[in-house]
PQR file with spaces between the fields and no chain letter, atoms N, CA, C, O and H, PARSE charges and radii, in Angstrom:
ATOM       1  N    MET     1      17.031   98.031 -114.114 -0.4000 1.5000
ATOM       2  CA   MET     1      17.213   96.631 -113.145 -0.0000 2.0000
ATOM       3  C    MET     1      17.758   95.706 -113.909  0.5500 1.7000
ATOM       4  O    MET     1      17.431   95.405 -115.057 -0.5500 1.4000
ATOM       5  N    LYS     2      18.694   95.208 -113.178 -0.4000 1.5000
ATOM       6  CA   LYS     2      19.548   94.049 -113.799 -0.0000 2.0000
ATOM       7  C    LYS     2      18.851   92.837 -113.744  0.5500 1.7000
ATOM       8  O    LYS     2      18.447   92.258 -112.735 -0.5500 1.4000
ATOM       9  H    LYS     2      18.960   95.453 -112.246  0.4000 1.0000
ATOM      10  N    VAL     3      18.728   92.457 -115.079 -0.4000 1.5000
ATOM      11  CA   VAL     3      18.064   91.055 -115.683 -0.0000 2.0000
ATOM      12  C    VAL     3      18.833   89.870 -115.464  0.5500 1.7000
ATOM      13  O    VAL     3      18.392   88.908 -114.836 -0.5500 1.4000
ATOM      14  H    VAL     3      19.056   92.927 -115.899  0.4000 1.0000
ATOM      15  N    SER     4      20.246   89.933 -116.093 -0.4000 1.5000
ATOM      16  CA   SER     4      20.978   88.587 -115.711 -0.0000 2.0000
ATOM      17  C    SER     4      22.614   88.916 -115.947  0.5500 1.7000
ATOM      18  O    SER     4      23.033   90.013 -116.319 -0.5500 1.4000
ATOM      19  H    SER     4      20.604   90.714 -116.603  0.4000 1.0000
ATOM      20  N    GLU     5      23.331   87.909 -115.698 -0.4000 1.5000
ATOM      21  CA   GLU     5      24.734   87.912 -115.636 -0.0000 2.0000
ATOM      22  C    GLU     5      25.193   86.679 -116.131  0.5500 1.7000
ATOM      23  O    GLU     5      25.040   85.626 -115.512 -0.5500 1.4000
ATOM      24  H    GLU     5      22.991   87.018 -115.396  0.4000 1.0000
ATOM      25  N    ILE     6      25.807   86.777 -117.332 -0.4000 1.5000
ATOM      26  CA   ILE     6      26.792   85.533 -118.021 -0.0000 2.0000
ATOM      27  C    ILE     6      28.186   85.921 -118.231  0.5500 1.7000
ATOM      28  O    ILE     6      28.694   87.038 -118.326 -0.5500 1.4000
ATOM      29  H    ILE     6      25.932   87.632 -117.835  0.4000 1.0000
ATOM      30  N    SER     7      28.770   84.560 -118.289 -0.4000 1.5000
ATOM      31  CA   SER     7      30.364   84.711 -118.805 -0.0000 2.0000
ATOM      32  C    SER     7      30.248   84.744 -120.149  0.5500 1.7000
ATOM      33  O    SER     7      29.275   84.337 -120.784 -0.5500 1.4000
ATOM      34  H    SER     7      28.357   83.653 -118.211  0.4000 1.0000
ATOM      35  N    ASP     8      31.541   85.376 -120.724 -0.4000 1.5000
ATOM      36  CA   ASP     8      31.700   85.700 -122.195 -0.0000 2.0000
ATOM      37  C    ASP     8      32.217   84.547 -122.815  0.5500 1.7000
ATOM      38  O    ASP     8      33.244   84.049 -122.354 -0.5500 1.4000
ATOM      39  H    ASP     8      32.331   85.706 -120.207  0.4000 1.0000
ATOM      40  N    LYS     9      31.647   84.037 -123.813 -0.4000 1.5000
ATOM      41  CA   LYS     9      31.809   82.853 -124.528 -0.0000 2.0000
ATOM      42  C    LYS     9      32.519   83.262 -125.920  0.5500 1.7000
ATOM      43  O    LYS     9      32.855   82.376 -126.706 -0.5500 1.4000
ATOM      44  H    LYS     9      30.813   84.441 -124.187  0.4000 1.0000
ATOM      45  N    LYS    10      32.702   84.407 -126.159 -0.4000 1.5000
ATOM      46  CA   LYS    10      33.272   84.471 -127.298 -0.0000 2.0000
ATOM      47  C    LYS    10      34.770   85.488 -127.296  0.5500 1.7000
ATOM      48  O    LYS    10      35.317   86.021 -128.261 -0.5500 1.4000
ATOM      49  H    LYS    10      32.429   85.127 -125.521  0.4000 1.0000
ATOM      50  N    ASN    11      35.064   85.505 -126.211 -0.4000 1.5000
ATOM      51  CA   ASN    11      36.568   85.888 -125.930 -0.0000 2.0000
ATOM      52  C    ASN    11      36.552   87.413 -126.226  0.5500 1.7000
ATOM      53  O    ASN    11      37.522   87.713 -126.922 -0.5500 1.4000
ATOM      54  H    ASN    11      34.620   85.072 -125.427  0.4000 1.0000
ATOM      55  N    HIS    12      35.773   88.450 -125.923 -0.4000 1.5000
ATOM      56  CA   HIS    12      35.806   89.661 -126.096 -0.0000 2.0000
ATOM      57  C    HIS    12      36.710   90.389 -125.075  0.5500 1.7000
ATOM      58  O    HIS    12      36.409   90.244 -123.891 -0.5500 1.4000
ATOM      59  H    HIS    12      34.986   88.206 -125.358  0.4000 1.0000
ATOM      60  N    SER    13      37.845   91.203 -125.403 -0.4000 1.5000
ATOM      61  CA   SER    13      38.782   91.609 -124.667 -0.0000 2.0000
ATOM      62  C    SER    13      38.044   92.699 -123.592  0.5500 1.7000
ATOM      63  O    SER    13      38.457   92.728 -122.433 -0.5500 1.4000
ATOM      64  H    SER    13      38.090   91.321 -126.365  0.4000 1.0000
ATOM      65  N    PHE    14      37.057   93.499 -123.972 -0.4000 1.5000
ATOM      66  CA   PHE    14      36.450   94.173 -122.981 -0.0000 2.0000
ATOM      67  C    PHE    14      35.360   93.455 -122.081  0.5500 1.7000
ATOM      68  O    PHE    14      34.589   94.114 -121.385 -0.5500 1.4000
ATOM      69  H    PHE    14      36.722   93.476 -124.914  0.4000 1.0000
ATOM      70  N    ALA    15      35.333   91.962 -122.134 -0.4000 1.5000
ATOM      71  CA   ALA    15      34.165   91.548 -121.610 -0.0000 2.0000
ATOM      72  C    ALA    15      34.914   90.278 -120.711  0.5500 1.7000
ATOM      73  O    ALA    15      34.185   89.346 -120.373 -0.5500 1.4000
ATOM      74  H    ALA    15      35.959   91.426 -122.700  0.4000 1.0000
ATOM      75  N    LYS    16      36.412   90.246 -120.315 -0.4000 1.5000
ATOM      76  CA   LYS    16      36.765   89.031 -119.689 -0.0000 2.0000
ATOM      77  C    LYS    16      36.172   88.381 -118.441  0.5500 1.7000
ATOM      78  O    LYS    16      36.381   87.232 -118.050 -0.5500 1.4000
ATOM      79  H    LYS    16      37.004   91.004 -120.590  0.4000 1.0000
ATOM      80  N    ASP    17      35.328   89.393 -117.836 -0.4000 1.5000
ATOM      81  CA   ASP    17      34.715   88.918 -116.484 -0.0000 2.0000
ATOM      82  C    ASP    17      33.187   88.716 -116.751  0.5500 1.7000
ATOM      83  O    ASP    17      32.373   88.715 -115.828 -0.5500 1.4000
ATOM      84  H    ASP    17      35.158   90.326 -118.154  0.4000 1.0000
ATOM      85  N    GLY    18      32.841   88.544 -118.066 -0.4000 1.5000
ATOM      86  CA   GLY    18      31.637   88.066 -118.292 -0.0000 2.0000
ATOM      87  C    GLY    18      30.474   89.499 -118.933  0.5500 1.7000
ATOM      88  O    GLY    18      30.888   90.463 -119.576 -0.5500 1.4000
ATOM      89  H    GLY    18      33.502   88.545 -118.816  0.4000 1.0000
ATOM      90  N    TRP    19      29.307   89.311 -118.615 -0.4000 1.5000
ATOM      91  CA   TRP    19      28.130   90.246 -119.358 -0.0000 2.0000
ATOM      92  C    TRP    19      27.373   90.458 -118.316  0.5500 1.7000
ATOM      93  O    TRP    19      27.106   89.512 -117.574 -0.5500 1.4000
ATOM      94  H    TRP    19      28.971   88.527 -118.092  0.4000 1.0000
ATOM      95  N    GLU    20      26.810   91.927 -118.026 -0.4000 1.5000
ATOM      96  CA   GLU    20      25.830   92.215 -117.457 -0.0000 2.0000
ATOM      97  C    GLU    20      24.625   92.608 -118.202  0.5500 1.7000
ATOM      98  O    GLU    20      24.844   93.264 -119.220 -0.5500 1.4000
ATOM      99  H    GLU    20      27.026   92.695 -118.629  0.4000 1.0000
ATOM     100  N    TYR    21      23.314   92.332 -117.894 -0.4000 1.5000
ATOM     101  CA   TYR    21      22.244   92.715 -118.963 -0.0000 2.0000
ATOM     102  C    TYR    21      21.260   93.592 -118.164  0.5500 1.7000
ATOM     103  O    TYR    21      20.809   93.045 -117.157 -0.5500 1.4000
ATOM     104  H    TYR    21      23.136   91.800 -117.067  0.4000 1.0000
ATOM     105  N    TYR    22      20.873   94.747 -118.396 -0.4000 1.5000
ATOM     106  CA   TYR    22      19.793   95.609 -117.604 -0.0000 2.0000
ATOM     107  C    TYR    22      18.717   95.875 -118.477  0.5500 1.7000
ATOM     108  O    TYR    22      18.947   96.038 -119.675 -0.5500 1.4000
ATOM     109  H    TYR    22      21.239   95.191 -119.214  0.4000 1.0000
ATOM     110  N    GLN    23      17.522   95.940 -118.007 -0.4000 1.5000
ATOM     111  CA   GLN    23      16.588   96.634 -118.484 -0.0000 2.0000
ATOM     112  C    GLN    23      16.425   98.132 -118.208  0.5500 1.7000
ATOM     113  O    GLN    23      16.529   98.717 -117.130 -0.5500 1.4000
ATOM     114  H    GLN    23      17.336   95.807 -117.033  0.4000 1.0000
ATOM     115  N    THR    24      16.133   98.643 -119.479 -0.4000 1.5000
ATOM     116  CA   THR    24      16.280  100.291 -119.147 -0.0000 2.0000
ATOM     117  C    THR    24      14.703  100.965 -120.113  0.5500 1.7000
ATOM     118  O    THR    24      13.991  100.372 -120.923 -0.5500 1.4000
ATOM     119  H    THR    24      16.048   98.167 -120.355  0.4000 1.0000
ATOM     120  N    LEU    25      14.639  102.026 -119.721 -0.4000 1.5000
ATOM     121  CA   LEU    25      13.610  102.649 -120.723 -0.0000 2.0000
ATOM     122  C    LEU    25      14.092  104.075 -120.810  0.5500 1.7000
ATOM     123  O    LEU    25      14.413  104.743 -119.828 -0.5500 1.4000
ATOM     124  H    LEU    25      15.217  102.508 -119.063  0.4000 1.0000
ATOM     125  N    PHE    26      14.120  104.490 -122.061 -0.4000 1.5000
ATOM     126  CA   PHE    26      14.745  105.707 -122.392 -0.0000 2.0000
ATOM     127  C    PHE    26      13.640  106.504 -123.221  0.5500 1.7000
ATOM     128  O    PHE    26      12.636  105.940 -123.656 -0.5500 1.4000
ATOM     129  H    PHE    26      13.859  103.947 -122.860  0.4000 1.0000
ATOM     130  N    ASN    27      13.902  107.841 -123.402 -0.4000 1.5000
ATOM     131  CA   ASN    27      13.223  108.726 -124.179 -0.0000 2.0000
ATOM     132  C    ASN    27      14.123  109.345 -125.455  0.5500 1.7000
ATOM     133  O    ASN    27      15.259  109.786 -125.279 -0.5500 1.4000
ATOM     134  H    ASN    27      14.717  108.299 -123.048  0.4000 1.0000
ATOM     135  N    ILE    28      13.516  109.318 -126.653 -0.4000 1.5000
ATOM     136  CA   ILE    28      14.276  110.045 -127.745 -0.0000 2.0000
ATOM     137  C    ILE    28      13.138  110.829 -128.242  0.5500 1.7000
ATOM     138  O    ILE    28      12.037  110.350 -128.512 -0.5500 1.4000
ATOM     139  H    ILE    28      12.594  108.960 -126.796  0.4000 1.0000
ATOM     140  N    ASP    29      13.488  112.115 -128.350 -0.4000 1.5000
ATOM     141  CA   ASP    29      12.342  113.355 -128.859 -0.0000 2.0000
ATOM     142  C    ASP    29      10.980  112.923 -128.497  0.5500 1.7000
ATOM     143  O    ASP    29      10.061  112.876 -129.314 -0.5500 1.4000
ATOM     144  H    ASP    29      14.383  112.504 -128.130  0.4000 1.0000
ATOM     145  N    GLY    30      10.885  112.645 -127.393 -0.4000 1.5000
ATOM     146  CA   GLY    30       9.215  112.380 -126.775 -0.0000 2.0000
ATOM     147  C    GLY    30       8.707  111.054 -126.958  0.5500 1.7000
ATOM     148  O    GLY    30       7.569  110.767 -126.586 -0.5500 1.4000
ATOM     149  H    GLY    30      11.632  112.683 -126.729  0.4000 1.0000
ATOM     150  N    ASN    31       9.602  110.081 -127.599 -0.4000 1.5000
ATOM     151  CA   ASN    31       8.979  108.685 -127.730 -0.0000 2.0000
ATOM     152  C    ASN    31       9.849  108.039 -126.732  0.5500 1.7000
ATOM     153  O    ASN    31      11.041  108.282 -126.544 -0.5500 1.4000
ATOM     154  H    ASN    31      10.526  110.315 -127.901  0.4000 1.0000
ATOM     155  N    TYR    32       9.023  107.088 -126.047 -0.4000 1.5000
ATOM     156  CA   TYR    32       9.860  106.139 -125.138 -0.0000 2.0000
ATOM     157  C    TYR    32      10.054  104.775 -125.607  0.5500 1.7000
ATOM     158  O    TYR    32       9.243  104.256 -126.374 -0.5500 1.4000
ATOM     159  H    TYR    32       8.055  106.890 -126.201  0.4000 1.0000
ATOM     160  N    PHE    33      10.978  104.234 -125.229 -0.4000 1.5000
ATOM     161  CA   PHE    33      11.451  102.665 -125.700 -0.0000 2.0000
ATOM     162  C    PHE    33      11.820  102.398 -124.237  0.5500 1.7000
ATOM     163  O    PHE    33      11.894  103.183 -123.291 -0.5500 1.4000
ATOM     164  H    PHE    33      11.637  104.655 -124.606  0.4000 1.0000
ATOM     165  N    THR    34      12.065  100.884 -124.316 -0.4000 1.5000
ATOM     166  CA   THR    34      12.513   99.988 -123.686 -0.0000 2.0000
ATOM     167  C    THR    34      13.464   99.139 -124.334  0.5500 1.7000
ATOM     168  O    THR    34      13.353   98.898 -125.536 -0.5500 1.4000
ATOM     169  H    THR    34      12.005  100.246 -125.083  0.4000 1.0000
ATOM     170  N    GLY    35      14.365   98.678 -123.659 -0.4000 1.5000
ATOM     171  CA   GLY    35      15.515   97.904 -124.089 -0.0000 2.0000
ATOM     172  C    GLY    35      16.369   97.165 -123.128  0.5500 1.7000
ATOM     173  O    GLY    35      16.183   97.256 -121.915 -0.5500 1.4000
ATOM     174  H    GLY    35      14.455   98.874 -122.682  0.4000 1.0000
ATOM     175  N    ILE    36      17.290   96.447 -123.646 -0.4000 1.5000
ATOM     176  CA   ILE    36      18.178   95.560 -122.744 -0.0000 2.0000
ATOM     177  C    ILE    36      19.477   96.169 -123.111  0.5500 1.7000
ATOM     178  O    ILE    36      19.932   96.107 -124.254 -0.5500 1.4000
ATOM     179  H    ILE    36      17.441   96.374 -124.631  0.4000 1.0000
ATOM     180  N    LEU    37      20.147   96.839 -121.985 -0.4000 1.5000
ATOM     181  CA   LEU    37      21.537   97.282 -122.203 -0.0000 2.0000
ATOM     182  C    LEU    37      22.554   96.110 -121.956  0.5500 1.7000
ATOM     183  O    LEU    37      22.356   95.349 -121.009 -0.5500 1.4000
ATOM     184  H    LEU    37      19.778   96.890 -121.057  0.4000 1.0000
ATOM     185  N    ASN    38      23.468   95.973 -122.654 -0.4000 1.5000
ATOM     186  CA   ASN    38      24.607   94.557 -122.795 -0.0000 2.0000
ATOM     187  C    ASN    38      25.969   95.202 -122.412  0.5500 1.7000
ATOM     188  O    ASN    38      26.514   95.930 -123.241 -0.5500 1.4000
ATOM     189  H    ASN    38      23.628   96.592 -123.423  0.4000 1.0000
ATOM     190  N    ILE    39      26.489   95.001 -121.335 -0.4000 1.5000
ATOM     191  CA   ILE    39      27.693   95.691 -120.599 -0.0000 2.0000
ATOM     192  C    ILE    39      28.641   94.545 -120.238  0.5500 1.7000
ATOM     193  O    ILE    39      28.453   93.598 -119.475 -0.5500 1.4000
ATOM     194  H    ILE    39      26.046   94.409 -120.661  0.4000 1.0000
ATOM     195  N    GLY    40      29.978   94.952 -121.165 -0.4000 1.5000
ATOM     196  CA   GLY    40      30.953   93.740 -120.742 -0.0000 2.0000
ATOM     197  C    GLY    40      31.872   94.383 -119.699  0.5500 1.7000
ATOM     198  O    GLY    40      32.288   95.540 -119.654 -0.5500 1.4000
ATOM     199  H    GLY    40      30.131   95.722 -121.784  0.4000 1.0000
ATOM     200  N    LYS    41      32.081   93.377 -118.894 -0.4000 1.5000
ATOM     201  CA   LYS    41      33.154   93.470 -117.632 -0.0000 2.0000
ATOM     202  C    LYS    41      34.138   93.034 -117.713  0.5500 1.7000
ATOM     203  O    LYS    41      34.351   91.894 -118.126 -0.5500 1.4000
ATOM     204  H    LYS    41      31.742   92.437 -118.931  0.4000 1.0000
ATOM     205  N    ASN    42      35.055   93.898 -117.308 -0.4000 1.5000
ATOM     206  CA   ASN    42      36.634   93.278 -117.411 -0.0000 2.0000
ATOM     207  C    ASN    42      37.531   94.462 -115.942  0.5500 1.7000
ATOM     208  O    ASN    42      37.953   95.618 -115.910 -0.5500 1.4000
ATOM     209  H    ASN    42      34.882   94.824 -116.973  0.4000 1.0000
ATOM     210  N    GLY    43      37.446   93.384 -115.020 -0.4000 1.5000
ATOM     211  CA   GLY    43      37.902   94.074 -113.749 -0.0000 2.0000
ATOM     212  C    GLY    43      37.025   95.216 -113.225  0.5500 1.7000
ATOM     213  O    GLY    43      35.846   94.998 -112.945 -0.5500 1.4000
ATOM     214  H    GLY    43      37.103   92.445 -115.047  0.4000 1.0000
ATOM     215  N    ASN    44      37.532   96.332 -113.097 -0.4000 1.5000
ATOM     216  CA   ASN    44      36.997   97.442 -112.515 -0.0000 2.0000
ATOM     217  C    ASN    44      36.042   98.213 -113.606  0.5500 1.7000
ATOM     218  O    ASN    44      35.043   98.861 -113.294 -0.5500 1.4000
ATOM     219  H    ASN    44      38.490   96.508 -113.324  0.4000 1.0000
ATOM     220  N    GLN    45      36.522   98.029 -114.918 -0.4000 1.5000
ATOM     221  CA   GLN    45      36.047   98.633 -116.133 -0.0000 2.0000
ATOM     222  C    GLN    45      34.966   97.917 -116.983  0.5500 1.7000
ATOM     223  O    GLN    45      35.148   96.851 -117.572 -0.5500 1.4000
ATOM     224  H    GLN    45      37.334   97.503 -115.172  0.4000 1.0000
ATOM     225  N    LYS    46      33.663   98.734 -116.972 -0.4000 1.5000
ATOM     226  CA   LYS    46      32.354   98.189 -117.395 -0.0000 2.0000
ATOM     227  C    LYS    46      32.356   99.018 -118.946  0.5500 1.7000
ATOM     228  O    LYS    46      32.638  100.209 -119.077 -0.5500 1.4000
ATOM     229  H    LYS    46      33.515   99.600 -116.495  0.4000 1.0000
ATOM     230  N    THR    47      31.946   98.019 -120.138 -0.4000 1.5000
ATOM     231  CA   THR    47      31.640   98.888 -121.421 -0.0000 2.0000
ATOM     232  C    THR    47      30.414   98.477 -121.898  0.5500 1.7000
ATOM     233  O    THR    47      30.208   97.268 -122.003 -0.5500 1.4000
ATOM     234  H    THR    47      31.717   97.051 -120.032  0.4000 1.0000
ATOM     235  N    LEU    48      29.299   99.521 -122.301 -0.4000 1.5000
ATOM     236  CA   LEU    48      28.372   99.343 -123.141 -0.0000 2.0000
ATOM     237  C    LEU    48      28.479   98.791 -124.191  0.5500 1.7000
ATOM     238  O    LEU    48      28.904   99.555 -125.058 -0.5500 1.4000
ATOM     239  H    LEU    48      29.466  100.504 -122.216  0.4000 1.0000
ATOM     240  N    TYR    49      28.277   97.735 -124.549 -0.4000 1.5000
ATOM     241  CA   TYR    49      28.367   97.293 -125.965 -0.0000 2.0000
ATOM     242  C    TYR    49      27.291   97.467 -126.897  0.5500 1.7000
ATOM     243  O    TYR    49      27.476   97.925 -128.025 -0.5500 1.4000
ATOM     244  H    TYR    49      27.932   97.114 -123.845  0.4000 1.0000
ATOM     245  N    ASP    50      26.041   97.073 -126.407 -0.4000 1.5000
ATOM     246  CA   ASP    50      24.858   97.244 -127.383 -0.0000 2.0000
ATOM     247  C    ASP    50      23.747   97.533 -126.456  0.5500 1.7000
ATOM     248  O    ASP    50      23.877   97.564 -125.232 -0.5500 1.4000
ATOM     249  H    ASP    50      25.890   96.701 -125.491  0.4000 1.0000
ATOM     250  N    ILE    51      22.509   97.770 -127.178 -0.4000 1.5000
ATOM     251  CA   ILE    51      21.282   97.756 -126.805 -0.0000 2.0000
ATOM     252  C    ILE    51      20.325   96.990 -127.689  0.5500 1.7000
ATOM     253  O    ILE    51      20.176   97.182 -128.895 -0.5500 1.4000
ATOM     254  H    ILE    51      22.403   97.745 -128.172  0.4000 1.0000
ATOM     255  N    ASN    52      19.720   96.138 -126.977 -0.4000 1.5000
ATOM     256  CA   ASN    52      18.670   95.026 -128.115 -0.0000 2.0000
ATOM     257  C    ASN    52      17.375   94.878 -127.364  0.5500 1.7000
ATOM     258  O    ASN    52      17.119   95.344 -126.254 -0.5500 1.4000
ATOM     259  H    ASN    52      19.841   95.982 -125.996  0.4000 1.0000
ATOM     260  N    ASN    53      16.644   94.200 -128.096 -0.4000 1.5000
ATOM     261  CA   ASN    53      15.054   94.129 -127.691 -0.0000 2.0000
ATOM     262  C    ASN    53      14.648   95.406 -127.533  0.5500 1.7000
ATOM     263  O    ASN    53      14.126   95.570 -126.430 -0.5500 1.4000
ATOM     264  H    ASN    53      16.852   93.821 -128.998  0.4000 1.0000
ATOM     265  N    ILE    54      14.686   96.402 -128.226 -0.4000 1.5000
ATOM     266  CA   ILE    54      14.077   97.979 -128.452 -0.0000 2.0000
ATOM     267  C    ILE    54      12.566   97.605 -128.711  0.5500 1.7000
ATOM     268  O    ILE    54      12.175   96.884 -129.630 -0.5500 1.4000
ATOM     269  H    ILE    54      15.111   96.269 -129.122  0.4000 1.0000
ATOM     270  N    LYS    55      11.877   98.137 -127.872 -0.4000 1.5000
ATOM     271  CA   LYS    55      10.478   98.176 -128.198 -0.0000 2.0000
ATOM     272  C    LYS    55       9.896   99.616 -127.774  0.5500 1.7000
ATOM     273  O    LYS    55      10.269  100.175 -126.743 -0.5500 1.4000
ATOM     274  H    LYS    55      12.195   98.722 -127.126  0.4000 1.0000
ATOM     275  N    LYS    56       8.912  100.191 -128.694 -0.4000 1.5000
ATOM     276  CA   LYS    56       8.387  101.488 -128.308 -0.0000 2.0000
ATOM     277  C    LYS    56       7.300  101.262 -127.220  0.5500 1.7000
ATOM     278  O    LYS    56       6.464  100.359 -127.234 -0.5500 1.4000
ATOM     279  H    LYS    56       8.609   99.737 -129.532  0.4000 1.0000
ATOM     280  N    THR    57       7.427  102.104 -126.398 -0.4000 1.5000
ATOM     281  CA   THR    57       6.436  102.009 -124.975 -0.0000 2.0000
ATOM     282  C    THR    57       6.186  103.464 -124.543  0.5500 1.7000
ATOM     283  O    THR    57       6.777  104.488 -124.885 -0.5500 1.4000
ATOM     284  H    THR    57       8.106  102.838 -126.387  0.4000 1.0000
ATOM     285  N    THR    58       5.110  103.275 -123.665 -0.4000 1.5000
ATOM     286  CA   THR    58       4.646  104.341 -123.022 -0.0000 2.0000
ATOM     287  C    THR    58       5.661  104.939 -121.730  0.5500 1.7000
ATOM     288  O    THR    58       6.559  104.252 -121.244 -0.5500 1.4000
ATOM     289  H    THR    58       4.630  102.443 -123.387  0.4000 1.0000
ATOM     290  N    GLN    59       5.401  106.067 -121.370 -0.4000 1.5000
ATOM     291  CA   GLN    59       6.148  106.938 -120.376 -0.0000 2.0000
ATOM     292  C    GLN    59       6.194  105.521 -119.114  0.5500 1.7000
ATOM     293  O    GLN    59       7.318  105.104 -118.834 -0.5500 1.4000
ATOM     294  H    GLN    59       4.672  106.625 -121.765  0.4000 1.0000
ATOM     295  N    ASN    60       5.211  104.984 -118.554 -0.4000 1.5000
ATOM     296  CA   ASN    60       5.058  104.279 -117.330 -0.0000 2.0000
ATOM     297  C    ASN    60       5.668  102.899 -117.887  0.5500 1.7000
ATOM     298  O    ASN    60       5.912  102.031 -117.049 -0.5500 1.4000
ATOM     299  H    ASN    60       4.298  105.322 -118.781  0.4000 1.0000
ATOM     300  N    GLY    61       5.938  102.629 -119.277 -0.4000 1.5000
ATOM     301  CA   GLY    61       6.394  101.196 -119.201 -0.0000 2.0000
ATOM     302  C    GLY    61       5.550  100.164 -120.316  0.5500 1.7000
ATOM     303  O    GLY    61       6.075   99.271 -120.981 -0.5500 1.4000
ATOM     304  H    GLY    61       5.740  103.335 -119.958  0.4000 1.0000
ATOM     305  N    LYS    62       4.207  100.524 -120.320 -0.4000 1.5000
ATOM     306  CA   LYS    62       3.502   99.604 -121.131 -0.0000 2.0000
ATOM     307  C    LYS    62       3.844   99.649 -122.477  0.5500 1.7000
ATOM     308  O    LYS    62       4.207  100.764 -122.852 -0.5500 1.4000
ATOM     309  H    LYS    62       3.780  101.250 -119.780  0.4000 1.0000
ATOM     310  N    LEU    63       3.838   98.685 -123.399 -0.4000 1.5000
ATOM     311  CA   LEU    63       4.172   98.585 -124.540 -0.0000 2.0000
ATOM     312  C    LEU    63       3.195   99.325 -125.482  0.5500 1.7000
ATOM     313  O    LEU    63       1.991   99.243 -125.237 -0.5500 1.4000
ATOM     314  H    LEU    63       3.543   97.779 -123.095  0.4000 1.0000
ATOM     315  N    ASP    64       3.658  100.091 -126.616 -0.4000 1.5000
ATOM     316  CA   ASP    64       2.697  100.737 -127.602 -0.0000 2.0000
ATOM     317  C    ASP    64       2.688   99.812 -128.587  0.5500 1.7000
ATOM     318  O    ASP    64       3.641   99.136 -128.973 -0.5500 1.4000
ATOM     319  H    ASP    64       4.636  100.157 -126.815  0.4000 1.0000
ATOM     320  N    ASN    65       1.438   99.808 -129.026 -0.4000 1.5000
ATOM     321  CA   ASN    65       1.048   99.024 -130.485 -0.0000 2.0000
ATOM     322  C    ASN    65       1.729   99.383 -131.839  0.5500 1.7000
ATOM     323  O    ASN    65       1.715   98.651 -132.829 -0.5500 1.4000
ATOM     324  H    ASN    65       0.663  100.357 -128.713  0.4000 1.0000
ATOM     325  N    SER    66       2.278  100.501 -131.764 -0.4000 1.5000
ATOM     326  CA   SER    66       2.705  100.795 -133.142 -0.0000 2.0000
ATOM     327  C    SER    66       4.078  100.549 -133.488  0.5500 1.7000
ATOM     328  O    SER    66       4.954  100.806 -132.662 -0.5500 1.4000
ATOM     329  H    SER    66       2.290  101.096 -130.960  0.4000 1.0000
ATOM     330  N    SER    67       4.286  100.206 -134.316 -0.4000 1.5000
ATOM     331  CA   SER    67       5.700   99.367 -134.992 -0.0000 2.0000
ATOM     332  C    SER    67       7.152  100.345 -135.068  0.5500 1.7000
ATOM     333  O    SER    67       7.251  101.444 -135.614 -0.5500 1.4000
ATOM     334  H    SER    67       3.574   99.997 -134.987  0.4000 1.0000
ATOM     335  N    VAL    68       7.839   99.854 -134.605 -0.4000 1.5000
ATOM     336  CA   VAL    68       9.364  100.606 -134.531 -0.0000 2.0000
ATOM     337  C    VAL    68      10.289   99.743 -135.559  0.5500 1.7000
ATOM     338  O    VAL    68      10.318   98.513 -135.526 -0.5500 1.4000
ATOM     339  H    VAL    68       7.758   98.961 -134.161  0.4000 1.0000
ATOM     340  N    ILE    69      11.061  100.554 -136.501 -0.4000 1.5000
ATOM     341  CA   ILE    69      12.055   99.817 -137.028 -0.0000 2.0000
ATOM     342  C    ILE    69      13.238  100.674 -136.822  0.5500 1.7000
ATOM     343  O    ILE    69      13.275  101.882 -137.056 -0.5500 1.4000
ATOM     344  H    ILE    69      11.038  101.553 -136.528  0.4000 1.0000
ATOM     345  N    LEU    70      14.157   99.985 -136.387 -0.4000 1.5000
ATOM     346  CA   LEU    70      15.688  100.413 -136.256 -0.0000 2.0000
ATOM     347  C    LEU    70      16.714   99.797 -137.020  0.5500 1.7000
ATOM     348  O    LEU    70      16.898   98.586 -137.150 -0.5500 1.4000
ATOM     349  H    LEU    70      14.128   99.004 -136.197  0.4000 1.0000
ATOM     350  N    ASN    71      17.328  100.674 -137.484 -0.4000 1.5000
ATOM     351  CA   ASN    71      18.832  100.003 -138.444 -0.0000 2.0000
ATOM     352  C    ASN    71      19.928  100.164 -137.618  0.5500 1.7000
ATOM     353  O    ASN    71      20.071  101.088 -136.816 -0.5500 1.4000
ATOM     354  H    ASN    71      17.179  101.657 -137.378  0.4000 1.0000
ATOM     355  N    LYS    72      20.856   99.075 -137.859 -0.4000 1.5000
ATOM     356  CA   LYS    72      21.909   99.142 -137.077 -0.0000 2.0000
ATOM     357  C    LYS    72      23.105   99.675 -138.093  0.5500 1.7000
ATOM     358  O    LYS    72      24.247   99.849 -137.665 -0.5500 1.4000
ATOM     359  H    LYS    72      20.740   98.325 -138.510  0.4000 1.0000
């Protein structure tokens, strides 16, 4: 689901037309997580730049109370 769209304020070469942000649900080894996809737009090309605000959740999207530590 698309969350928002903004212009690029830091002159990224792959995001000349701004950014799109999408909320996503994904599964890694049977564990479910939600996160925000950061997509850079440049003409007809889109680049996945980052996933942030990652939180452990259940398959139906409800937040899990256990903690998650992710290293970049």
